[in-house]
N, CA, C and O atoms as a GROMACS GRO file, in nm:
protein
  256
    1MET      N    1  -1.239   0.613  -0.412
    1MET     CA    2  -1.142   0.523  -0.355
    1MET      C    3  -1.157   0.385  -0.418
    1MET      O    4  -1.268   0.341  -0.448
    2ARG      N    5  -1.048   0.319  -0.438
    2ARG     CA    6  -1.044   0.190  -0.504
    2ARG      C    7  -1.087   0.078  -0.408
    2ARG      O    8  -1.056   0.083  -0.289
    3GLU      N    9  -1.157  -0.021  -0.460
    3GLU     CA   10  -1.194  -0.138  -0.382
    3GLU      C   11  -1.073  -0.232  -0.376
    3GLU      O   12  -1.007  -0.255  -0.478
    4TYR      N   13  -1.043  -0.285  -0.259
    4TYR     CA   14  -0.928  -0.373  -0.243
    4TYR      C   15  -0.975  -0.516  -0.222
    4TYR      O   16  -1.076  -0.542  -0.156
    5ALA      N   17  -0.900  -0.608  -0.278
    5ALA     CA   18  -0.934  -0.749  -0.266
    5ALA      C   19  -0.894  -0.802  -0.128
    5ALA      O   20  -0.956  -0.895  -0.077
    6LYS      N   21  -0.791  -0.742  -0.068
    6LYS     CA   22  -0.743  -0.790   0.061
    6LYS      C   23  -0.790  -0.699   0.173
    6LYS      O   24  -0.788  -0.576   0.162
    7VAL      N   25  -0.832  -0.760   0.280
    7VAL     CA   26  -0.868  -0.687   0.400
    7VAL      C   27  -0.767  -0.717   0.509
    7VAL      O   28  -0.733  -0.631   0.589
    8VAL      N   29  -0.721  -0.841   0.512
    8VAL     CA   30  -0.628  -0.888   0.614
    8VAL      C   31  -0.486  -0.874   0.564
    8VAL      O   32  -0.458  -0.896   0.446
    9ILE      N   33  -0.396  -0.837   0.654
    9ILE     CA   34  -0.255  -0.821   0.619
    9ILE      C   35  -0.173  -0.931   0.687
    9ILE      O   36  -0.199  -0.967   0.801
   10TYR      N   37  -0.075  -0.983   0.616
   10TYR     CA   38   0.009  -1.092   0.665
   10TYR      C   39   0.153  -1.046   0.674
   10TYR      O   40   0.189  -0.945   0.613
   11PRO      N   41   0.238  -1.117   0.750
   11PRO     CA   42   0.378  -1.076   0.764
   11PRO      C   43   0.451  -1.059   0.630
   11PRO      O   44   0.534  -0.969   0.617
   12LYS      N   45   0.421  -1.142   0.534
   12LYS     CA   46   0.484  -1.131   0.402
   12LYS      C   47   0.450  -0.996   0.338
   12LYS      O   48   0.536  -0.933   0.276
   13ASP      N   49   0.325  -0.952   0.353
   13ASP     CA   50   0.283  -0.823   0.300
   13ASP      C   51   0.355  -0.709   0.371
   13ASP      O   52   0.401  -0.614   0.308
   14VAL      N   53   0.364  -0.719   0.504
   14VAL     CA   54   0.432  -0.616   0.583
   14VAL      C   55   0.579  -0.608   0.544
   14VAL      O   56   0.636  -0.500   0.537
   15ALA      N   57   0.641  -0.724   0.520
   15ALA     CA   58   0.781  -0.727   0.478
   15ALA      C   59   0.798  -0.655   0.344
   15ALA      O   60   0.896  -0.581   0.326
   16ASN      N   61   0.706  -0.675   0.252
   16ASN     CA   62   0.713  -0.606   0.122
   16ASN      C   63   0.695  -0.456   0.137
   16ASN      O   64   0.761  -0.379   0.067
   17ILE      N   65   0.607  -0.415   0.226
   17ILE     CA   66   0.577  -0.273   0.245
   17ILE      C   67   0.692  -0.201   0.315
   17ILE      O   68   0.734  -0.094   0.273
   18THR      N   69   0.743  -0.261   0.423
   18THR     CA   70   0.842  -0.193   0.507
   18THR      C   71   0.986  -0.223   0.470
   18THR      O   72   1.076  -0.147   0.506
   19GLY      N   73   1.010  -0.332   0.399
   19GLY     CA   74   1.146  -0.371   0.367
   19GLY      C   75   1.214  -0.446   0.481
   19GLY      O   76   1.334  -0.473   0.475
   20LYS      N   77   1.138  -0.480   0.584
   20LYS     CA   78   1.192  -0.555   0.697
   20LYS      C   79   1.186  -0.704   0.667
   20LYS      O   80   1.126  -0.747   0.568
   21SER      N   81   1.250  -0.781   0.753
   21SER     CA   82   1.248  -0.926   0.736
   21SER      C   83   1.110  -0.980   0.774
   21SER      O   84   1.029  -0.912   0.835
   22TYR      N   85   1.087  -1.105   0.736
   22TYR     CA   86   0.960  -1.171   0.770
   22TYR      C   87   0.942  -1.174   0.921
   22TYR      O   88   0.833  -1.145   0.971
   23ARG      N   89   1.047  -1.208   0.994
   23ARG     CA   90   1.039  -1.218   1.140
   23ARG      C   91   1.008  -1.082   1.203
   23ARG      O   92   0.924  -1.073   1.292
   24SER      N   93   1.074  -0.977   1.158
   24SER     CA   94   1.047  -0.842   1.210
   24SER      C   95   0.905  -0.799   1.178
   24SER      O   96   0.841  -0.730   1.257
   25SER      N   97   0.856  -0.838   1.063
   25SER     CA   98   0.719  -0.806   1.023
   25SER      C   99   0.619  -0.878   1.111
   25SER      O  100   0.515  -0.822   1.146
   26TRP      N  101   0.649  -1.001   1.146
   26TRP     CA  102   0.564  -1.079   1.235
   26TRP      C  103   0.557  -1.014   1.373
   26TRP      O  104   0.450  -1.005   1.433
   27VAL      N  105   0.672  -0.967   1.423
   27VAL     CA  106   0.677  -0.898   1.552
   27VAL      C  107   0.596  -0.769   1.546
   27VAL      O  108   0.523  -0.736   1.639
   28LEU      N  109   0.609  -0.694   1.436
   28LEU     CA  110   0.533  -0.571   1.418
   28LEU      C  111   0.383  -0.598   1.420
   28LEU      O  112   0.308  -0.523   1.482
   29LEU      N  113   0.339  -0.702   1.352
   29LEU     CA  114   0.197  -0.737   1.354
   29LEU      C  115   0.150  -0.771   1.494
   29LEU      O  116   0.037  -0.738   1.531
   30ASN      N  117   0.234  -0.836   1.573
   30ASN     CA  118   0.196  -0.866   1.711
   30ASN      C  119   0.187  -0.739   1.795
   30ASN      O  120   0.102  -0.730   1.884
   31LYS      N  121   0.274  -0.640   1.768
   31LYS     CA  122   0.265  -0.511   1.837
   31LYS      C  123   0.136  -0.439   1.801
   31LYS      O  124   0.072  -0.377   1.887
   32ILE      N  125   0.097  -0.448   1.674
   32ILE     CA  126  -0.027  -0.386   1.629
   32ILE      C  127  -0.146  -0.454   1.696
   32ILE      O  128  -0.240  -0.387   1.738
   33LYS      N  129  -0.141  -0.587   1.705
   33LYS     CA  130  -0.249  -0.660   1.774
   33LYS      C  131  -0.261  -0.615   1.918
   33LYS      O  132  -0.372  -0.597   1.969
   34ALA      N  133  -0.147  -0.596   1.986
   34ALA     CA  134  -0.148  -0.551   2.125
   34ALA      C  135  -0.203  -0.409   2.134
   34ALA      O  136  -0.280  -0.377   2.225
   35HIS      N  137  -0.164  -0.325   2.042
   35HIS     CA  138  -0.210  -0.185   2.041
   35HIS      C  139  -0.361  -0.177   2.027
   35HIS      O  140  -0.426  -0.097   2.095
   36TYR      N  141  -0.418  -0.259   1.941
   36TYR     CA  142  -0.563  -0.260   1.918
   36TYR      C  143  -0.636  -0.359   2.007
   36TYR      O  144  -0.756  -0.383   1.989
   37GLN      N  145  -0.565  -0.417   2.104
   37GLN     CA  146  -0.620  -0.511   2.202
   37GLN      C  147  -0.694  -0.626   2.135
   37GLN      O  148  -0.807  -0.660   2.171
   38LYS      N  149  -0.628  -0.684   2.036
   38LYS     CA  150  -0.686  -0.798   1.966
   38LYS      C  151  -0.638  -0.927   2.031
   38LYS      O  152  -0.531  -0.932   2.093
   39GLU      N  153  -0.717  -1.030   2.017
   39GLU     CA  154  -0.679  -1.161   2.068
   39GLU      C  155  -0.592  -1.231   1.965
   39GLU      O  156  -0.584  -1.188   1.850
   40LYS      N  157  -0.526  -1.339   2.005
   40LYS     CA  158  -0.431  -1.408   1.917
   40LYS      C  159  -0.495  -1.460   1.789
   40LYS      O  160  -0.429  -1.464   1.685
   41HIS      N  161  -0.620  -1.499   1.795
   41HIS     CA  162  -0.686  -1.556   1.677
   41HIS      C  163  -0.739  -1.450   1.582
   41HIS      O  164  -0.785  -1.484   1.472
   42GLN      N  165  -0.734  -1.322   1.619
   42GLN     CA  166  -0.787  -1.216   1.535
   42GLN      C  167  -0.680  -1.164   1.439
   42GLN      O  168  -0.561  -1.165   1.469
   43PHE      N  169  -0.725  -1.118   1.323
   43PHE     CA  170  -0.636  -1.067   1.220
   43PHE      C  171  -0.618  -0.916   1.232
   43PHE      O  172  -0.697  -0.847   1.297
   44VAL      N  173  -0.513  -0.866   1.167
   44VAL     CA  174  -0.489  -0.723   1.154
   44VAL      C  175  -0.534  -0.683   1.015
   44VAL      O  176  -0.500  -0.748   0.916
   45SER      N  177  -0.610  -0.576   1.007
   45SER     CA  178  -0.659  -0.530   0.876
   45SER      C  179  -0.558  -0.434   0.813
   45SER      O  180  -0.470  -0.380   0.880
   46VAL      N  181  -0.574  -0.415   0.684
   46VAL     CA  182  -0.489  -0.322   0.609
   46VAL      C  183  -0.505  -0.182   0.668
   46VAL      O  184  -0.407  -0.109   0.683
   47GLN      N  185  -0.627  -0.143   0.701
   47GLN     CA  186  -0.653  -0.010   0.757
   47GLN      C  187  -0.584   0.008   0.891
   47GLN      O  188  -0.530   0.115   0.918
   48GLU      N  189  -0.585  -0.095   0.976
   48GLU     CA  190  -0.519  -0.087   1.106
   48GLU      C  191  -0.369  -0.072   1.090
   48GLU      O  192  -0.306   0.006   1.162
   49LEU      N  193  -0.310  -0.145   0.995
   49LEU     CA  194  -0.167  -0.132   0.967
   49LEU      C  195  -0.135   0.011   0.924
   49LEU      O  196  -0.040   0.071   0.973
   50CYS      N  197  -0.214   0.064   0.833
   50CYS     CA  198  -0.192   0.200   0.783
   50CYS      C  199  -0.204   0.303   0.895
   50CYS      O  200  -0.122   0.394   0.904
   51ASP      N  201  -0.304   0.290   0.978
   51ASP     CA  202  -0.322   0.382   1.090
   51ASP      C  203  -0.204   0.375   1.186
   51ASP      O  204  -0.156   0.479   1.233
   52TYR      N  205  -0.157   0.256   1.215
   52TYR     CA  206  -0.046   0.236   1.308
   52TYR      C  207   0.084   0.293   1.252
   52TYR      O  208   0.161   0.355   1.326
   53LEU      N  209   0.109   0.272   1.123
   53LEU     CA  210   0.233   0.319   1.061
   53LEU      C  211   0.225   0.463   1.013
   53LEU      O  212   0.328   0.522   0.979
   54GLY      N  213   0.106   0.520   1.011
   54GLY     CA  214   0.091   0.657   0.965
   54GLY      C  215   0.097   0.669   0.814
   54GLY      O  216   0.143   0.770   0.761
   55LEU      N  217   0.052   0.565   0.744
   55LEU     CA  218   0.048   0.564   0.598
   55LEU      C  219  -0.095   0.564   0.551
   55LEU      O  220  -0.187   0.530   0.626
   56SER      N  221  -0.114   0.602   0.426
   56SER     CA  222  -0.248   0.591   0.369
   56SER      C  223  -0.259   0.459   0.294
   56SER      O  224  -0.159   0.402   0.252
   57VAL      N  225  -0.380   0.414   0.277
   57VAL     CA  226  -0.404   0.289   0.204
   57VAL      C  227  -0.356   0.302   0.060
   57VAL      O  228  -0.305   0.206   0.002
   58GLU      N  229  -0.372   0.419   0.003
   58GLU     CA  230  -0.330   0.441  -0.136
   58GLU      C  231  -0.179   0.426  -0.152
   58GLU      O  232  -0.132   0.380  -0.256
   59GLU      N  233  -0.103   0.464  -0.049
   59GLU     CA  234   0.044   0.453  -0.055
   59GLU      C  235   0.090   0.308  -0.061
   59GLU      O  236   0.189   0.277  -0.127
   60ILE      N  237   0.019   0.220   0.005
   60ILE     CA  238   0.063   0.080   0.010
   60ILE      C  239  -0.013  -0.010  -0.088
   60ILE      O  240   0.014  -0.130  -0.095
   61ALA      N  241  -0.107   0.046  -0.162
   61ALA     CA  242  -0.193  -0.034  -0.249
   61ALA      C  243  -0.114  -0.117  -0.349
   61ALA      O  244  -0.154  -0.229  -0.380
   62SER      N  245  -0.006  -0.066  -0.399
   62SER     CA  246   0.070  -0.139  -0.500
   62SER      C  247   0.149  -0.255  -0.441
   62SER      O  248   0.196  -0.342  -0.515
   63TYR      N  249   0.165  -0.257  -0.308
   63TYR     CA  250   0.242  -0.362  -0.243
   63TYR      C  251   0.158  -0.481  -0.201
   63TYR      O  252   0.212  -0.588  -0.173
   64ILE      N  253   0.025  -0.462  -0.195
   64ILE     CA  254  -0.059  -0.572  -0.144
   64ILE      C  255  -0.145  -0.630  -0.254
   64ILE      O  256  -0.222  -0.723  -0.229
   0.00000   0.00000   0.00000
């Protein structure tokens, strides 16, 4: 498996991956935070995004 430089995912990254707008991506990240019971100051990881969306890290590697 390839080593990734990014661990944290941002709305801009989610927008590139999903094709959604920045605002929709921000809302999706907040849903993921709620799903994983994270606090507002905590980040969403690439792995958590992949698990939530049902994608593999390898599928989104070229987008991040």
